[in-house]
C-alpha positions in Angstrom: 17.7 22.2 27.0 15.3 22.7 24.0 12.7 25.5 24.0 9.1 24.3 23.6 6.4 26.7 22.8 3.7 26.5 25.5 0.8 26.4 23.0 -1.3 23.4 24.0 -4.5 25.3 23.3 -3.3 26.1 19.8 -2.8 22.5 18.9 -5.1 21.4 16.0 -8.0 19.3 17.3 -6.8 16.2 15.5 -3.7 16.3 17.7 -5.2 17.7 20.9 -7.9 15.0 21.0 -5.5 12.1 20.2 -4.7 9.7 23.0 -1.9 7.1 22.8 -2.9 3.4 22.6 -2.2 1.9 26.1 -0.1 -1.2 26.6 -3.2 -3.1 27.7 -4.6 -2.9 24.2 -1.5 -4.3 22.5 -0.8 -7.8 21.4 1.8 -10.1 19.9 3.0 -9.7 16.3 1.3 -12.9 15.1 -2.1 -11.6 16.3 -2.1 -8.3 14.5 0.8 -7.0 12.3 1.8 -10.2 10.5 -1.6 -11.5 9.5 -2.8 -8.0 8.6 0.1 -7.4 6.3 -0.1 -10.9 4.9 -3.7 -10.2 3.9 -2.6 -7.1 2.0 -0.2 -9.1 -0.1 -2.6 -12.0 -0.6 -5.0 -9.5 -2.2 -5.1 -10.2 -5.9 -4.4 -6.6 -6.7 -0.8 -7.2 -5.6 0.1 -9.9 -8.1 -2.6 -9.5 -10.8 -0.1 -7.8 -13.3 3.2 -8.7 -11.6 4.4 -11.0 -14.4 4.0 -8.3 -17.0 7.4 -6.6 -17.6 9.2 -9.0 -15.2 9.2 -12.7 -16.4 8.6 -11.2 -19.9 12.2 -9.8 -19.6 14.1 -12.2 -17.4 14.2 -15.6 -15.8 12.1 -16.8 -12.9 15.2 -17.0 -10.7 16.0 -13.3 -11.2 12.4 -12.4 -10.5 12.3 -14.4 -7.3 15.5 -12.8 -6.2 13.9 -9.4 -7.0 11.0 -10.4 -4.8 13.3 -11.2 -1.9 15.1 -7.9 -2.3 11.8 -6.0 -2.6 10.5 -7.7 0.5 13.5 -6.6 2.6 13.5 -3.1 1.1 9.8 -2.8 2.0 10.4 -3.9 5.5 13.6 -1.9 6.2 13.0 1.3 4.2 9.2 1.8 4.1 7.8 0.1 7.2 10.4 0.0 10.0 10.6 3.7 11.1 6.8 4.4 10.9 6.2 1.2 12.9 8.8 2.0 15.5 7.3 5.5 15.9 3.8 4.0 16.3 5.1 1.5 18.9 7.0 4.2 20.9 4.3 6.8 20.9 1.0 4.8 20.7 -0.2 7.5 18.2 -1.5 6.9 14.6 0.2 8.2 11.4 -1.7 11.4 11.2 -0.5 12.5 14.6 3.1 11.2 14.2 3.3 12.9 10.8 2.8 16.3 12.5 6.5 16.2 13.4 7.7 15.7 9.8 5.2 18.0 8.1 4.1 20.4 10.8 0.9 20.5 12.8 -0.9 22.5 10.1 0.9 20.7 7.3 -0.3 17.4 8.7 -3.8 18.1 7.5 -2.8 17.5 3.9 0.2 15.2 4.4 -0.1 12.5 5.3 -3.7 13.1 6.5 -5.9 13.8 3.5 -3.4 12.4 1.1 -3.8 9.0 2.7 -7.6 9.2 2.3 -7.3 10.2 -1.3 -5.0 7.4 -2.2 -7.3 4.9 -0.4 -10.0 5.9 -2.8 -7.6 4.9 -5.6 -7.0 1.6 -3.9 -10.7 1.1 -3.4 -11.2 1.7 -7.2 -8.6 -0.9 -8.0 -10.3 -3.5 -5.8 -13.7 -2.5 -7.2 -12.5 -2.9 -10.8 -11.0 -6.4 -10.1 -14.0 -7.6 -8.1 -16.5 -6.4 -10.8 -14.5 -8.0 -13.6 -14.3 -11.3 -11.7 -18.0 -11.4 -10.8 -19.0 -10.8 -14.4 -16.5 -13.3 -15.8 -17.7 -15.9 -13.3 -21.3 -15.3 -14.5 -20.2 -15.7 -18.1 -21.0 -12.0 -18.9 -19.0 -9.4 -20.7 -16.3 -8.2 -18.3 -15.2 -5.2 -20.3 -15.3 -1.8 -18.4 -17.3 1.1 -19.7 -20.5 -0.8 -20.3 -23.6 -0.1 -18.4 -23.6 -3.5 -16.6 -20.0 -3.1 -15.5 -20.7 0.4 -14.2 -23.8 -0.9 -12.3 -22.1 -3.8 -10.6 -19.1 -1.6 -9.7 -21.4 1.0 -8.1 -23.3 -1.6 -6.1 -20.0 -3.2 -4.9 -18.4 0.1 -4.0 -21.4 1.5 -2.1 -22.0 -1.7 -0.2 -18.4 -2.0 0.9 -18.3 1.7 1.8 -21.3 1.3 4.2 -19.7 -1.8 5.7 -16.4 0.0 6.0 -18.0 2.8 8.0 -20.6 1.0 10.0 -19.4 -2.6 10.4 -15.6 -2.7 10.1 -15.3 -4.5 13.4 -17.2 -7.5 11.9 -14.9 -7.5 8.9 -11.8 -7.5 11.0 -13.0 -10.6 12.8 -13.1 -12.5 9.5 -10.1 -10.9 7.8 -7.6 -13.4 9.1 -9.8 -16.4 8.1 -10.4 -14.8 4.6 -6.6 -14.8 4.1 -6.8 -18.6 3.7 -9.0 -18.3 0.7 -6.6 -16.5 -1.7 -3.7 -18.5 -0.4 -5.4 -21.8 -1.1 -6.3 -20.7 -4.6 -2.7 -19.6 -5.3 -1.6 -23.1 -4.3 -4.2 -24.7 -6.5 -3.3 -22.7 -9.6 0.4 -23.3 -8.8 -0.2 -27.1 -8.6 -1.8 -26.9 -12.1 0.9 -24.9 -13.8 4.2 -25.1 -11.9 5.5 -28.3 -13.6 6.5 -26.5 -16.8 7.5 -23.1 -15.3 11.2 -23.9 -15.9 10.5 -24.1 -19.7 9.3 -20.5 -19.9 11.5 -18.2 -22.0 11.3 -14.4 -21.8 10.0 -12.7 -24.9 12.7 -10.0 -24.8 15.7 -10.4 -22.5 16.7 -7.5 -20.2 17.7 -8.9 -16.9 18.3 -5.7 -15.1 15.1 -4.0 -16.2 13.1 -7.1 -15.2 14.7 -7.1 -11.8 14.2 -3.4 -11.0 10.7 -3.6 -12.4 9.6 -6.2 -9.9 11.2 -4.2 -7.1 9.3 -1.2 -8.3 6.0 -3.1 -8.5 6.3 -4.3 -4.9 7.6 -1.1 -3.3 5.1 1.0 -5.2 2.3 -1.2 -4.1 3.5 -1.2 -0.5 4.3 2.5 0.0 1.0 3.5 1.7 0.9 0.4 3.7 4.5 1.1 4.8 3.6 4.5 6.1 0.6 3.0 7.8 3.1 0.9 9.7 2.6 3.6 12.3 -0.9 2.3 12.9 0.3 -1.2 13.1 3.1 -0.3 15.4 0.9 1.3 18.0 -0.6 -2.1 18.5 2.8 -3.7 19.1 4.1 -4.3 22.6 7.8 -3.8 21.9 10.5 -3.6 19.2 10.5 -7.4 18.8 6.9 -7.3 17.7 7.7 -4.6 15.2 10.6 -6.6 13.7 9.0 -10.1 13.7 5.6 -8.8 12.5 7.4 -7.0 9.6 9.7 -9.8 8.6 7.0 -12.4 8.5 4.0 -10.3 7.4 6.0 -8.3 4.8 9.3 -9.8 3.7 8.2 -13.4 3.8 4.6 -12.7 2.5 5.9 -10.8 -0.5 8.0 -13.8 -1.6 5.1 -16.3 -1.1 2.3 -14.1 -2.5 4.3 -12.8 -5.4 6.3 -16.0 -6.1 3.5 -18.4 -6.6 1.7 -16.3 -9.2 4.9 -15.6 -11.1 5.7 -19.3 -11.3 2.1 -20.0 -12.3 2.1 -17.5 -15.1 5.4 -18.8 -16.4 4.1 -22.4 -16.3 0.8 -21.6 -18.0 2.5 -19.8 -20.9 5.0 -22.6 -21.3 2.2 -25.2 -21.4 0.1 -23.1 -23.9 2.1 -20.9 -26.2 -1.2 -19.3 -27.4 -1.7 -17.7 -24.0 -0.6 -14.2 -24.8 -1.5 -12.4 -21.5 0.8 -12.1 -18.5 -2.1 -11.3 -16.2 -3.0 -13.7 -13.4 -6.7 -13.8 -14.3 -5.7 -15.3 -17.6 -4.0 -18.1 -15.8 -7.2 -18.7 -13.7 -9.1 -19.0 -17.0 -6.4 -21.4 -18.2 -7.2 -23.8 -15.3 -10.7 -23.9 -16.8 -14.0 -25.6 -15.9 -16.0 -25.2 -12.7 -12.8 -24.6 -10.7 -11.9 -21.5 -12.6 -15.5 -20.2 -12.3 -15.4 -20.8 -8.5 -12.0 -19.0 -8.2 -13.3 -15.9 -9.9 -16.1 -15.6 -7.3 -13.8 -16.6 -4.4 -11.2 -14.0 -5.4 -13.9 -11.4 -5.4 -15.1 -12.5 -2.0 -11.5 -12.4 -0.7 -11.4 -8.7 -1.9 -14.2 -7.7 0.5 -11.9 -7.2 3.5 -9.2 -5.1 1.7 -12.1 -3.0 0.1 -13.7 -2.4 3.5 -10.4 -1.5 5.1 -9.7 1.0 2.3 -13.1 2.6 2.8 -12.6 2.6 6.5 -9.1 4.3 6.3 -10.4 6.8 3.8 -13.4 7.6 6.1 -11.1 7.9 9.1 -8.8 10.3 7.2 -11.7 12.5 6.0 -13.5 12.3 9.4 -10.4 13.3 11.3 -9.2 16.1 9.1 -12.6 17.4 8.0 -14.7 16.9 11.1 -17.4 19.2 9.8 -18.4 16.8 7.1 -20.3 13.6 8.3 -18.0 10.6 7.9 -20.6 8.5 6.0 -21.2 11.3 3.5 -17.5 11.9 2.8 -16.8 8.2 2.5 -19.8 7.5 0.3 -18.6 10.3 -2.0 -15.2 8.7 -2.2 -16.9 5.3 -2.8 -18.9 6.6 -5.7 -15.8 8.2 -7.2 -14.0 4.9 -6.9 -16.9 3.2 -8.7 -16.6 5.6 -11.5 -12.9 5.1 -11.8 -13.4 1.3 -11.8 -16.4 1.3 -14.1 -14.8 3.4 -16.8 -11.6 1.3 -16.7 -9.3 4.0 -15.3 -8.4 1.7 -12.4 -7.3 -1.1 -14.7 -3.7 0.3 -15.0 -2.3 -1.3 -11.9 1.4 -0.8 -12.5 0.8 2.9 -13.3 -1.2 3.3 -10.1 1.6 1.6 -8.1 4.0 4.2 -9.6 1.8 7.0 -8.4 1.4 5.5 -4.9 5.2 5.0 -4.6 5.8 8.6 -5.8 3.3 9.9 -3.3 4.3 8.0 -0.2 7.9 7.1 -0.9 9.1 10.6 0.1 6.8 10.6 3.1 8.5 7.5 4.4 11.9 8.9 3.6 11.2 12.2 5.3 9.9 10.4 8.4 13.0 8.3 8.5 15.3 11.4 8.4 13.2 13.1 11.1 13.4 10.0 13.3 17.1 9.7 13.0 17.7 13.4 13.6 15.5 13.3 16.7 17.7 10.5 18.2 15.5 7.6 17.1 12.3 9.0 18.7 9.3 11.1 17.9 10.2 14.8 18.1 6.6 15.8 18.7 4.4 18.1 16.5 6.0 21.1 15.0 4.5 24.5 14.4 2.7 25.4 11.2 3.9 23.8 7.9 7.4 22.2 7.8 9.5 23.4 4.9 11.8 20.4 5.1 8.9 18.0 5.1 7.0 19.6 2.1 10.2 20.1 0.1 11.2 16.5 0.7 7.8 15.4 -0.6 7.9 17.6 -3.6 11.3 16.5 -4.8 10.6 12.9 -4.0 7.3 13.0 -5.8 9.0 14.4 -8.9 11.7 11.7 -8.8 9.0 9.0 -8.4 7.1 10.3 -11.5 10.1 10.2 -13.9 8.7 7.0 -15.6 5.6 9.1 -16.5 7.5 12.1 -17.7 8.3 12.8 -21.4 12.0 11.7 -21.1 14.1 9.3 -23.0 13.4 5.5 -22.6 16.9 5.2 -21.2 16.2 7.7 -18.4 12.9 6.0 -17.6 14.8 2.7 -17.2 17.5 4.3 -15.0 14.7 5.8 -12.8 13.6 2.4 -11.7 12.8 1.4 -9.0 11.2 4.8 -8.8 9.6 4.3 -5.4 12.9 3.5 -3.8 14.6 6.5 -5.4 11.6 8.6 -4.4 12.1 7.6 -0.8 15.8 8.3 -0.9 15.2 11.7 -2.4 12.8 12.5 0.4 15.2 11.4 3.0 18.1 13.4 1.7 16.2 16.6 1.1 14.6 16.5 4.6 17.9 15.7 6.3 19.8 18.5 4.4 17.1 21.2 5.1 16.7 20.1 8.8 20.5 20.4 9.2 20.3 23.9 7.7 18.0 24.9 10.6 14.7 25.0 8.6 12.6 22.8 10.9 9.8 24.7 12.6 9.7 25.1 16.4 8.2 22.2 18.4 4.8 22.4 20.1 4.5 21.0 23.6 2.3 17.9 24.2 2.0 15.7 27.2 4.0 12.9 25.5 6.1 14.4 22.8 9.2 14.7 25.0 8.8 11.1 26.3 8.5 9.2 23.0 
């Protein structure tokens, strides 16, 4: 029999106040998990720069195969364990993570780290929306100018307020808004797909093109994978977890990533003077009133992801820093996001995906190791700060950042897909240190032993 420390009063408030989501509040996979995840991948931030470094290096067939592999990897490696933990416990990520990182360690990881990265996501969405609004109006869309900064600030502050005060209303329209980007993807595809098979990569490197697309997808998905805990707590059973993930993640990745890749390839084959691999260049290639309308519609479709990013950031800060009013902390984050967007820092999407993958890849890996070691269940919160959890994150984060480090080009290529290797490193380090007996003692809760 395991020893539990009888320290219920010593539990941090964020754990002590948490109550599991009851079965009566849960629903089928096609009502929550699948459409919510599909909306994430239909967001233009996902596929805006996906063609750069992929179809520029290898064939469309290889890239589409990479999308399929990336979709299955995102489902199996990043999403499945967090979602199963959420389903089994009914608790959100910041509570479930107290097992892997410790009750005190959970404040930073995954608690505040999730909030900080959501500010990064918010800045990406703000940058894209601002650029599209100005382009649609026929104005200069270059970041760093006063008008760009002003529009970015207005956009970020507005969505922050809605994310804090009116997220329930956004959620009601989120599923409907998914149709907007999907329809536009199909329209652009219809205009460009006919010549996609004529596209020739500028510089052949099949393997690098393949692993780059896996990295783009898994790096983009890493935080959403860990947030599978929050999706899982709304699932009725394991079947909902599996079907919601396979449809909302694996299938959506192929559709939402494949259509833009084919469109970019087709547009470049039709017009050799088109030098950009970005999807917004292909929208402009369509031309006329349709292109103008799509710029505005893509911005409108970004409202829901932006509000959700602000909401998640506010929830993270409000839970972990209850002494600071939620609106104040979230607005601060929104203004920071506007600055990152307005100055153009948020423009480097692929670099940001690398940072996200490096940050949350090892979290997913450590959670998976903890889950397996506990007998495929939640072990419950652990005392203090977990050495295996933090060591797993540190090593995994370093592995994930290899493409940014001053190392040889050959090593940078070997380090891809960095997010997957980052997850694997986190898993192995946590597993080894836990087996060495370095996991902290468990803290008793009403449900930790039942999960």
